[in-house]
C-alpha positions in Angstrom: 15.9 63.6 -99.4 16.6 60.4 -97.4 12.9 59.6 -97.4 12.6 59.9 -101.1 15.6 57.5 -101.6 14.1 55.0 -99.2 10.8 55.0 -101.2 12.7 54.4 -104.4 14.6 51.5 -102.9 11.3 50.0 -101.5 9.7 50.3 -104.9 12.6 48.6 -106.7 12.6 45.7 -104.1 8.8 45.2 -104.6 9.2 45.2 -108.4 12.1 42.7 -108.2 10.0 40.5 -105.9 7.0 40.6 -108.3 9.3 39.8 -111.2 10.7 36.8 -109.2 7.3 35.5 -108.3 6.1 35.8 -111.9 9.2 33.9 -113.1 8.7 31.1 -110.6 5.0 30.8 -111.6 6.0 30.6 -115.3 8.6 27.9 -114.5 6.0 25.9 -112.6 3.5 26.1 -115.4 6.1 25.1 -118.0 7.0 22.1 -115.9 3.4 21.0 -115.8 3.0 21.5 -119.6 6.1 19.5 -120.2 4.6 16.6 -118.3 1.2 16.8 -120.1 0.8 14.5 -123.2 1.5 16.1 -126.5 -1.6 16.2 -128.8 -1.2 14.0 -131.9 1.8 12.0 -130.8 0.3 9.8 -128.0 0.8 6.1 -129.1 -2.3 4.1 -130.0 -3.0 1.1 -127.8 -3.1 -2.1 -129.8 -3.3 -5.9 -129.1 -1.0 -8.1 -131.0 -0.5 -11.8 -131.8 2.6 -13.6 -133.1 2.8 -15.4 -136.4 3.6 -19.1 -135.9 5.0 -22.0 -138.0 2.9 -25.1 -138.2 0.1 -27.1 -139.9 -3.3 -25.6 -140.5 -6.5 -27.6 -141.1 -8.7 -25.9 -143.7 -12.3 -26.5 -142.6 -15.8 -25.7 -143.5 -18.5 -25.3 -140.9 -22.2 -26.3 -141.3 -25.2 -26.8 -139.1 -26.5 -30.3 -139.1 -29.6 -32.0 -137.7 -29.5 -35.3 -135.8 -31.9 -37.8 -137.6 -32.7 -41.5 -137.3 -31.0 -43.8 -139.8 -34.4 -44.4 -141.5 -38.0 -43.2 -140.8 -41.3 -44.7 -142.0 -44.6 -42.9 -141.9 -46.9 -45.9 -141.9 -50.2 -45.2 -143.6 -53.1 -47.2 -145.0 -53.6 -48.0 -148.7 -57.3 -48.3 -148.2 -60.1 -46.1 -146.7 -61.4 -47.9 -143.6 -62.2 -47.3 -139.9 -59.5 -48.1 -137.4 -60.6 -51.0 -135.2 -57.4 -51.4 -133.0 -54.1 -49.6 -132.3 -51.5 -51.8 -130.7 -48.7 -49.4 -130.0 -48.0 -46.0 -128.4 -45.2 -43.5 -128.7 -42.0 -44.7 -127.3 -42.8 -48.4 -127.9 -40.1 -50.6 -129.4 -41.2 -52.8 -132.3 -39.8 -55.5 -134.4 -40.2 -55.9 -138.2 -43.7 -57.4 -138.9 -45.2 -56.5 -135.6 -48.9 -55.4 -136.0 -49.2 -51.7 -135.3 -52.9 -51.2 -136.1 -55.9 -53.0 -137.6 -58.5 -51.6 -139.9 -62.1 -52.7 -140.5 -61.9 -55.3 -143.3 -65.4 -56.8 -143.2 -66.4 -55.5 -146.7 -63.3 -57.0 -148.4 -63.6 -60.2 -146.4 -67.2 -60.6 -147.7 -66.0 -60.0 -151.2 -63.4 -62.8 -150.7 -66.0 -65.2 -149.4 -68.3 -64.4 -152.4 -65.4 -65.0 -154.9 -64.5 -68.2 -153.0 -68.1 -69.5 -153.5 -68.0 -68.7 -157.2 -64.8 -70.6 -157.5 -66.3 -73.6 -155.8 -69.3 -73.5 -158.1 -67.1 -73.1 -161.2 -65.0 -76.1 -160.1 -68.2 -78.1 -159.6 -69.2 -77.1 -163.2 -65.7 -78.1 -164.3 -66.1 -81.5 -162.8 -69.4 -82.1 -164.7 -67.9 -80.8 -168.0 -64.8 -83.0 -167.5 -67.0 -86.1 -166.9 -69.0 -85.2 -170.1 -65.8 -84.9 -172.1 -64.6 -88.3 -170.9 -67.9 -89.9 -171.8 -68.1 -88.3 -175.2 -64.5 -89.3 -175.9 -65.5 -93.0 -175.3 -68.7 -92.6 -177.3 -66.9 -90.8 -180.2 -64.4 -93.6 -180.3 -67.1 -96.2 -180.5 -69.1 -94.5 -183.2 -65.9 -93.8 -185.2 -65.2 -97.5 -185.3 -68.9 -98.3 -186.2 -68.9 -95.7 -189.0 -65.7 -97.2 -190.4 -67.2 -100.7 -190.2 -70.5 -99.9 -191.7 -68.9 -97.9 -194.5 -66.8 -101.0 -195.4 -69.8 -103.3 -195.3 -71.9 -100.9 -197.4 -69.1 -100.8 -200.0 -69.2 -104.6 -200.1 -73.0 -104.6 -200.4 -73.4 -106.4 -197.1 -75.6 -103.6 -195.6 -77.6 -100.8 -197.2 -75.8 -97.6 -197.8 -78.4 -95.7 -195.8 -77.5 -97.7 -192.7 -73.8 -96.8 -193.2 -74.7 -93.1 -193.7 -76.8 -93.0 -190.5 -73.8 -94.5 -188.6 -71.5 -91.8 -190.0 -73.9 -89.1 -189.1 -74.2 -90.4 -185.6 -70.4 -90.4 -185.2 -70.3 -86.8 -186.5 -72.9 -85.8 -184.0 -71.0 -87.3 -181.1 -67.8 -85.5 -182.3 -69.7 -82.2 -182.4 -70.9 -82.7 -178.9 -67.3 -83.5 -177.9 -66.1 -80.2 -179.5 -68.8 -78.3 -177.6 -67.8 -80.0 -174.4 -64.1 -79.0 -174.9 -65.1 -75.4 -175.6 -67.2 -75.3 -172.4 -64.3 -76.9 -170.5 -62.0 -74.1 -171.7 -64.6 -71.4 -170.8 -65.0 -72.8 -167.3 -61.2 -73.1 -166.9 -60.9 -69.4 -167.9 -63.6 -68.4 -165.4 -61.8 -70.3 -162.6 -58.5 -68.7 -163.5 -60.2 -65.2 -163.4 -61.8 -65.9 -160.1 -58.6 -67.2 -158.6 -56.8 -64.1 -159.8 -59.5 -61.9 -158.3 -59.3 -63.7 -155.0 -55.6 -63.3 -155.0 -56.0 -59.6 -155.5 -58.6 -59.3 -152.8 -56.4 -61.3 -150.4 -53.5 -59.0 -151.2 -55.7 -56.0 -150.5 -56.7 -57.7 -147.2 -53.1 -57.1 -146.1 -53.7 -53.4 -146.4 -56.0 -53.6 -143.4 -53.3 -54.9 -141.1 -50.5 -52.3 -140.6 -47.2 -53.7 -139.6 -43.7 -52.3 -138.7 -41.5 -52.1 -141.7 -38.3 -52.6 -139.6 -37.0 -52.8 -136.1 -37.4 -49.4 -134.4 -39.2 -47.1 -132.1 -42.7 -45.6 -132.4 -42.0 -41.8 -132.4 -45.5 -40.6 -133.3 -49.0 -42.0 -133.0 -51.5 -40.0 -135.0 -54.5 -42.3 -134.8 -57.0 -43.7 -132.4 -59.6 -46.5 -132.5 -62.6 -45.3 -134.6 -60.6 -42.8 -136.7 -60.9 -43.1 -140.5 -57.8 -44.1 -142.3 -57.2 -42.9 -145.8 -54.6 -43.6 -148.4 -51.5 -41.4 -147.9 -52.5 -40.2 -144.4 -49.7 -41.0 -141.9 -51.0 -42.9 -138.9 -47.9 -44.1 -137.1 -44.2 -43.1 -137.4 -41.5 -45.7 -136.8 -37.8 -44.7 -136.5 -34.8 -46.9 -136.8 -32.4 -45.5 -134.2 -29.9 -48.4 -134.3 -27.8 -45.8 -136.1 -28.1 -42.1 -136.5 -27.3 -39.5 -139.1 -26.0 -35.9 -138.9 -27.6 -34.4 -142.0 -26.7 -31.0 -143.4 -26.8 -29.0 -146.7 -23.7 -28.2 -148.6 -23.9 -25.1 -150.9 -23.1 -25.5 -154.5 -19.9 -23.4 -154.2 -18.4 -25.8 -151.7 -18.9 -29.0 -153.8 -15.5 -28.8 -155.4 -13.9 -29.2 -151.9 -16.4 -31.5 -150.1 -16.6 -35.2 -150.9 -17.3 -38.5 -149.2 -14.7 -39.8 -146.8 -13.6 -36.4 -145.4 -13.1 -36.2 -141.6 -15.9 -34.5 -139.7 -15.7 -33.1 -136.2 -18.6 -32.2 -134.0 -19.4 -31.4 -130.4 -22.3 -32.1 -128.2 -22.7 -31.0 -124.6 -19.1 -29.8 -124.7 -17.7 -33.3 -125.7 -15.7 -33.5 -128.9 -16.5 -36.3 -131.4 -15.2 -37.3 -134.8 -16.7 -39.2 -137.8 -16.4 -39.5 -141.5 -18.6 -37.9 -144.2 -20.6 -40.9 -145.3 -22.8 -39.9 -148.2 -23.5 -36.9 -150.5 -26.7 -36.9 -152.6 -26.2 -36.6 -156.3 -28.6 -33.8 -157.1 -29.0 -30.2 -156.0 -32.2 -28.9 -154.3 -34.1 -25.9 -155.5 -32.0 -23.8 -153.1 -28.8 -25.1 -154.9 -27.9 -27.2 -151.9 -26.8 -30.9 -151.7 -27.7 -33.0 -148.7 -24.8 -34.6 -146.9 -24.9 -37.3 -144.2 -22.6 -38.5 -141.5 -23.4 -41.9 -140.1 -23.0 -42.1 -136.3 -22.7 -45.6 -134.9 -21.6 -47.3 -131.7 -21.5 -45.5 -128.4 -21.4 -42.0 -129.9 -25.0 -42.2 -131.0 -26.0 -42.2 -127.3 -24.7 -38.6 -127.0 -27.2 -37.3 -129.6 -30.9 -36.3 -129.3 -33.1 -36.7 -132.4 -33.9 -33.3 -133.9 -31.0 -31.5 -132.2 -29.0 -29.0 -134.1 -25.3 -29.9 -134.2 -22.6 -27.7 -135.6 -20.2 -29.8 -137.7 -16.7 -29.0 -139.1 -15.5 -30.7 -142.3 -11.7 -30.8 -142.7 -11.2 -30.4 -146.5 -7.4 -30.3 -146.4 -4.3 -29.7 -144.2 -1.6 -27.1 -145.1 1.8 -28.4 -143.9 4.6 -26.1 -142.5 2.7 -22.9 -143.1 3.0 -19.5 -141.5 -0.1 -19.2 -139.4 -1.7 -16.0 -138.1 -5.0 -15.3 -136.4 -7.8 -14.6 -138.9 -8.5 -11.3 -137.0 -5.1 -10.0 -138.1 -5.9 -10.2 -141.8 -7.3 -7.1 -143.4 -9.3 -7.8 -146.6 -10.7 -5.1 -149.0 -12.6 -5.9 -152.1 -10.3 -5.7 -155.1 -7.2 -5.2 -153.0 -4.4 -7.4 -151.9 -4.9 -8.6 -148.2 -2.5 -7.1 -145.7 -1.6 -7.1 -142.0 -0.3 -4.4 -139.6 3.0 -5.4 -138.1 4.3 -3.8 -135.0 8.1 -3.1 -135.3 10.1 -0.8 -133.0 6.9 0.7 -131.6 5.5 1.7 -135.0 3.0 0.2 -137.5 4.4 -1.4 -140.7 1.8 -2.4 -143.4 2.7 -5.8 -144.9 0.9 -7.2 -148.0 0.3 -11.0 -147.7 -1.0 -13.9 -149.7 -3.7 -16.1 -148.0 -3.4 -19.8 -148.9 -6.3 -20.9 -146.8 -8.2 -20.3 -143.6 -10.6 -22.0 -141.2 -12.4 -19.1 -139.6 -10.0 -18.8 -136.7 -6.6 -18.9 -138.4 -5.1 -18.3 -141.8 -2.1 -19.6 -143.6 -0.2 -16.8 -145.3 2.9 -15.7 -147.1 4.5 -12.3 -146.5 5.3 -12.4 -142.8 7.8 -14.4 -140.7 7.2 -16.5 -137.7 7.2 -14.5 -134.4 6.3 -11.3 -136.2 4.0 -9.2 -134.0 0.7 -8.5 -135.8 -2.1 -6.3 -134.7 -5.4 -8.0 -133.9 -8.5 -6.1 -135.2 -9.0 -3.1 -132.8 -12.3 -2.0 -131.2 -12.6 0.9 -133.6 -11.5 -1.2 -136.6 -8.6 -0.9 -139.0 -9.4 2.6 -140.0 -7.6 4.1 -137.0 -4.2 2.6 -138.0 -1.8 3.8 -140.6 1.7 3.0 -141.8 4.4 4.6 -139.5 1.9 5.3 -136.7 3.4 5.0 -133.2 1.6 2.3 -131.1 1.8 0.8 -127.7 1.3 -2.9 -127.3 -1.2 -3.9 -124.6 0.3 -6.4 -122.1 
């Protein structure tokens, strides 16, 4: 009997021990579960930036090319062999310096031939002029004789036939004088034509000596002695580097904001520089672009390399006392009002805004206050955020 009771007591103790162990294990598991993150309520990690009050420069960015102030591709206006090239790439030249000489023996021979014809025509002119002078004297004499004999014949002092012969002689001399005047005019015309031809040939002779059109540097030499020069074929390129240009294309849609006189900023080798938009061409290209130029003078031009691509920023206006936010905080959807995600009390609040202007890095807006914490675009984009969502701000 006692043995049976002992066994019952032992069994009860074992059961109680097992129940206690199970309860302790359950409490331990529950404590671990309480410490584990709850699915669907863990805050999303975000980066924020504060809205600020200040001035915002509205800018447009373009890619410019550094160019010489002016460039001349020197070519020949006649077909001829090149007999001499006096410059090489990198040489500095002055306006009027001889760059190259072409073979001009043919045109020189033509000039000599025309010069000989002019001398002959002038000799003929001298003879014709002497004849005219002599005939004028003779015509004057026979005119007086004809008048005298006509008077004497009328008085019966001499036969009428004698007076008629004298008149005929005077008429003959006057005819010769008229012919001499016509020949004089013809020779004069020939001389003028020959002189004009010589002037034209002499002007063409200048085509065979190629000179620098302005002070500058020879940037390209495309010809050697013995080459054949032809009209329109570039032989030597001269660049005026006393001043430089930053040239870029402005799209048609920007023309209402971009005009001459606007400040322009650019960097080269990490150094900031500033200038002014100097000139905008009046016509669009086939790509609906307008060429714009920034004149670079003084010491700043030494920082540029011809042909280098230089990003430039044109400041089109400045918004004063605006609320400024990073451009990465602004969410834009086609056909919808722009908005931002504000972090307030650890949760997302969607705020609609009005954008007055932006420069690629910042935007001037209305709809938020200075010091408001705004979410910067996340790694996964805006789609992971929603109004009321709990968030944790990354420090």
